[in-house]
N, C-alpha and C positions, 0 to 999 in steps of 0.2 A: 464584172464586179457584182457580187451579190450583196444585198442589203437585208439585214435582219433588224427587226424593230421591237422595242418594248415600250409600253406606255402606261401611265397611271395618272389619275386625278383624285384628289382627296379634299374633303371639306375642311380639314384641320381640326384644331381643338377649341376654337373660339367662335368662328363665324356661324351664323344661323343657316346659311345657304352657300352653295358653290357657284361663284361668279366666273370661274375659269372654264375654258372649253379647249378641246384639242381636235385636230383634223388629221386623219390618216387615209389618204387616197393615193396610194403609190402611183407615181414617184413624188407626190407632194405631201409634205408634213408641216404642221403648224401648231402653235399654242397661242392662246389669247387670254388676257386677264381683264375682265370687265370691271367697270366702276360706275357708281351712281345708285347705290343701294342694292339690296338683294335682287329685286326684279330687274331694275335697270341694268345692272352689271351683267346679269345672266343673259338678258336680251341682247345687249351690245356685243358680247363676245361670240355668242352663237350666230347672230345675224351677220357679223363680219366674216366668220369662217364659212357660213352657208353661201354668202355672196361670192367669196373667193372660189369655193368649190364649184359652184354653178358656172362661173365664167371660165374656170380652168377646164372643166369638162366640155364646154362649148368651144374651147380654144380661142377665146376672145381676148386679144391683147397679151402683153407680157405679164409676168407675175406682179411687177410693180404697178402696172396699169390696173390689174385686178384689185390690188390693195387700195389704190386710190378710189376706185368705184365702190369698194366696201366702205370706205370712209364716208362717202356721200350717202350710202344706204343707211348707215347708222345715224348720220346727222339728220337726214330727212325724217327718219322715224322719231328721233328725239324731238324734232320741231312739231310733228303732227300728233304725237301721243303724250299728253300731259303726265301720264303715270310714269313715263320713263324720261321725262325732260332732263337734260343735262347729262345723260349717260355717255359713256365712252369706253374705249378698250385699247389695250396694247395688242400688238400682233407681231410675232416672229415666225417666219416660214422658211422652209428649205425645199428647193426643187432639185431632185437628183437626175442627172443626165450622164450616164456612164461614170466617169471618175471626176465629174465636175458638179459642185454644189452651188446653186444660185441662192443666195440668202437675201431676204428682204426683211425690214425691221422698222417698227415704230413703237416707242414706249420704253419700258424698263424690264420687260421679259428679256431673256438672253439666249444666245447660242454660244456653245463652247466646243472646242475640238481637243480631244485627248490624243496625243501623238508622242511617241518616244517616251512615254511615262510622264509627259508634261501637259498640263491643262492650260489652254489659251482661250481667253474670252474674245469672241469674234465680233460682238456687237458693242456699241456704245450706248449707255443708258441715257435716255432723254429725260433727265431729271435736273432739278435746280441744283442739287448737291454735286452732281457730276460736272455741271457747268462751273460751279465754284472751284472744284478741284482743277479743272482745265485752265481756269484763269488765275490759279495760284492763291486763291483766298483761303482755302483750307487744304489739309493734307489728305491723302487717301485713307489714312488711319482714322482721322477725324470724321471723314465721310461715313464710315461704317456705323457710327453711333449718333450721327447728327439728327436732331429732332425733325428736320424737314427733308429727310432722305427719300420720302415717298411722294414728294411733290413732282408731278410730271410737267415737263415743258412741251411735250408733244404726245398726242394720242389720237386714235381714230374716233371720229364722230363729234369732236368738240367744235370744229370749224368746218366750213363748206369745203375747204381744200386742205391738203396735208402734204408735207414733204416726207418722202419715203427713202430711207437708206437702203442701199443694195450693194452687193459685192459678190465675188466668185472665189471659191476655194477648190483647189485640186486635192482630191483625197486619194489615199493609197490603202492597200490592203493592211488591215490591222488598226486603222483609224476608228475612233468612236466619237460620234457627234451627239451633243446634248442640247435640246431645246427645253427651256423651263421658264416658269413664272417666278416672280420675286417671293412667293411663298416658300420656295426652296432656298434661294440665295440669301434671303433675309434671315434665315434660321441656321443655315449650315455653312461654315467657312469653306472657302474654295479648296484649301488643302485637304479637307475631309471629303469634299465632293470628288476630288481627284483620286483619293485613296479608295473610295467606294467604287468609282468607275474602273479603277485598275484591278480590283480584287474580284468583282462580280463576274462570273463566268459567261453570262449571257445578258442581253439587253433588258429583258423583263426582270431578272433578278436585280439588275442595277437600279431600275426605277423604283422597284418595290423597297429596296434598302434606303434609297434617297428619301422617299416619302416617310418611311418609318423613323429615320433619324430626324427629319424636320419636325415631325409630330412630337418626338421625345424632347426636342429642344424648346417646345412651347406651342408650335403649330398655330401661331396667331393669325395666319392668313390661309386661304386656299392654296393647295400645293399641286402643281401639274408638271410632269416631266415626260419627255419623249426621247428615247435613246436609239440611235441608229448605228449599227455595226457594219463596217465595210470589210468584206472577207474574201480572201483568195488564198489558196494553198495553206490553210490552217494557221495563218498568222494570229497571234494572240491579240486581245483587245488592247488598243492603245500602244502596241509594241511594233510599230511599222519598221520594216527592214530599212536599214540605213541607206541601202542602194536606191530606195524609192524616194528619198528625200533630197532634193537638190540643196547643196550647201552654198548659199548665196547670202547677201546682206540681209539683216533682220528687217521685219516689217516696219514701215514708217508709221508714226502716230499710234503707238501702242496704247491700249487702255491702261491707265495707271494702276487699277486694282487687279489686273490679270497678269499671270506669269506669261512671258512672251519668249518662247524658244526661237532659235535661229531657223525659221522656216519661211523662205521668201515666197512660197506659193500659198501662204495664208494671208488673206486680206482682211483687215479690220473693217467691218461694215461701217460706213460713214466716213472712212478715209477715202482718198482719191481712188476711183474705181478703174481697174485695168480692163482692157478690152477682153471679152470672153473668147475662149478658144474658137477657131474657125470650125465650121460644121464638118469639114472633111479632114480635120486633124487626126493624128494617131490616137489622141485621148478620147475621141468619140467612136473609135472603130470597134470597141468591145460591145458585148451584149447589153441590152437595156437593163437597168437595175431591177431586181426582183426583191420581193419581201416575203417572209414567212408569216406575216400578220394577217389575220382575217377580221380584225377589229373594224367596227363601223366607223364611218366618218362622223364624227360628232364634233369617254372619259376613264465574395466569399467571406463570410464573416470570420474574424480571427478566432482561433481555438485557444483553449487554456482557461484557467480560472479567472474570474473577475469578481470584484467586490459587489455586494448588493447596492452600495451607493453608486457605483459606476453604472449599473444597469438602470437604476432609477433616473439618473441624469440623462442617460441615453433615451429612455422612454419619453421623459418630458421634453427633451430636445426635439424628438420626432413629432410629438403632439404639437409643439409650438410651430415647427416648420410646416406641418399640415395646415394649421390655422392660417398661417401667413399665405400659403399657396392658394387656399380657398379664397382668402380675402382679395388677393391680387387678381385672380381669375374673375371673381365677382365684380370688382371695380372695372376691369377691362370690358366685361360684358355690358355694364351700365354705360360706360363712356361711349361704347360703339353705337349706342342708341340715341345719343345726344348730338344735336346739330346747332350751329349758329353761324352768323355772318359777321366777319370782323375785318381786320386789316393785317396784311402780310406783305412785307417789302414795299410798303407804300401803295398797295393795290387792294381793292375789295376782294375778299377771299371767303370761301366756304370752309368751315372747320368741322371736324368730328370731335366731340367731347364737350367740355365746359370751359368757359373763359376764366380759368383759375389755375393756381399752382399750389403744391403742398411741399414744403421743405425743399424748395428749389426745383421740384419736378413739375413740368407742365402737364396738365390734364387734358390736353387737346393736341390735335395735329391738323395741318392744312391738307385738304383734299383737292381743292381746285383754286388756283389763283387767277382771277380774271384780269382783263386788260384795263379795267376801270380805275382811274386815279382816286385813291381814298380821300385825298385832301379836297378834291372837287365835290365829292359826295358829302363830306362833313361840313362843307360850306352851306349846304342846304339844311334848313331848319329840321326837316323830317328825319335826317340821318346824322344828327349831331352826336348821337350815342353809339355810332358805328364802332369806334375804337374800343368801347367797353364790351361790345358783342351784342348782336341782336339774335336772341334764341328763337328757334323754330321747332315744330313738332317732328319734322323729318327732313330728309334730303330734298324732297320735292318742295317743301316750304322754303328751304334755304335758296333753292334755285329761283323760286318766285320772288324772293326778296331782292336777289341780285338783278333779276330782270326788271323789277320795278325801279331800282336805283338807276339802271341803264336808261330807262324811259325818262325818268326825272331829269337826268343829266342832259339828255338830248333836248328835252323841252326847255331847260334852262339856257341852253346854248343857242336856241333859235332867236333870231332878231325880233325885237318887239315890232308889231305891225302898227 
């Protein structure tokens, strides 16, 4: 089985820096999306992937073990360096061994498999909104536009330990695998991703088109994609021979937002994990996967007469639209630089934006929801204004406020001597 790879990372249209990172050290491929401000996010994602790469090259532990150790590396750096305090990162990785793909995953970056013309999401998002979908509180359609869809429930570097999802996928010639950050999936619908993946003749063209479309849709976040093509006998991308696909029952626990074809050898990461194929099985007898990539491990107007009035209306409409676009982009850039500490779901949380709304539209979003009970904090005189929002100069200032609340709560709970 040969593997061809394409990769791209882009700052997008709004962010001031790129907090995404990707790793290509065949047969290991990964993407990571950092958080914690420009410097913190960049440090978190690159440190996590550097740690995984180093451990992988030294052959220390399984891929999941390597990700767990990467979590500790990011956490320790966050605790020792105040300039990146509170940073974290997602991580989704694929290790290729013959026709077996070992996937590990933490956060809301994703892995997809294109097979038989259908796109299947292989990972489950570790987000508050996904949990709400799974518990039946909201529908998948509501999740796509929910204001809290970016709140993570799991990420590397946030706590001393982390739970890592992992699973195995048997791939066949013609399959196409996509690893990507939410800067892509938040901008481009899955049916359009599938269309681009089907039409692009090679993996590099696929990632380039995906990034272009995400930017045209707004590009409000960094965008990173890695596409792997599994190729034998000239089979087209995503057009696996039917003979190569066992027709057995569908995968249990499908991700609600993903199309799930009848492919029993596809495992949703986070669902019950099957035993990996034995080392001496026929699936391992082929040559080791190879790659063509030499990338470093790191990123018609209608014709006919029109009236003058029609042209004038069209011109003014265009001017008005341009002003609105500039205003929206300017507002977004402003809000991205504002931070405060407030209350989300009864817990102390860090917000990006301002604690206000205009015409029913909230001008803020939750970035991190802590485990601290807001009611207990508000019971302390110092933090009675928590629900109205405690503004800070930057993310580091917000982190410092949360840490102070934590200390104050611990002090208040200590028995009087």
